[in-house]
C-alpha positions, 0 to 999 in steps of 0.5 A, spaced: 520 451 489 521 459 488 515 458 482 511 456 489 513 462 493 511 467 487 504 464 487 503 464 494 506 471 495 502 474 489 495 469 491 496 473 499 497 480 496 491 478 491 487 476 497 489 482 501 487 487 496 479 482 495 478 483 502 480 490 503 478 493 498 473 489 494 470 495 489 477 497 487 478 498 481 486 501 480 490 499 485 497 502 485 504 498 487 510 500 491 516 496 495 522 492 491 516 488 489 515 492 484 522 491 480 520 482 481 517 482 474 515 475 475 511 478 481 508 484 477 506 479 471 502 474 476 498 480 480 496 482 473 494 476 471 490 475 479 487 482 478 485 482 471 480 478 473 477 482 477 478 488 471 483 491 477 488 495 474 495 494 476 499 500 477 506 503 479 506 508 484 510 511 480 505 513 475 502 518 480 509 521 480 512 517 488 517 513 485 516 506 489 522 506 493 519 512 497 513 511 499 514 509 506 519 515 507 514 519 504 508 516 510 513 518 515 514 524 513 506 525 512 504 521 519 511 526 522 508 532 519 500 530 521 503 530 529 507 536 529 500 540 526 496 536 531 492 533 524 489 527 526 492 522 521 488 516 522 482 517 517 476 512 519 475 510 511 482 507 511 482 505 519 476 504 521 478 507 526 472 509 531 474 516 532 480 521 529 487 520 533 493 523 533 497 518 532 505 518 534 509 521 540 515 526 541 522 524 544 526 530 546 533 529 549 
């Protein structure tokens, strides 16, 4: 049962990669899944079939557990500095927007 769930998870991730980034040659993985060796091995097998190298974000000097916090910090800095944070090439957005809101008590 768990092997089926593992395969389903890996295949779902791989399918999403192929749809969102069909020309990718490197994928950087973050989050708790990086510590699941069976998941990483399965993803490695799937991505290698398309000549996609699989890496942990630690290769970029960013701890896989810190990526979400870093992303929210970047979004907050963009909002404070009034910088659009929805690049078209990443989001498909029609126009640049300053994302987020500030609420003060």
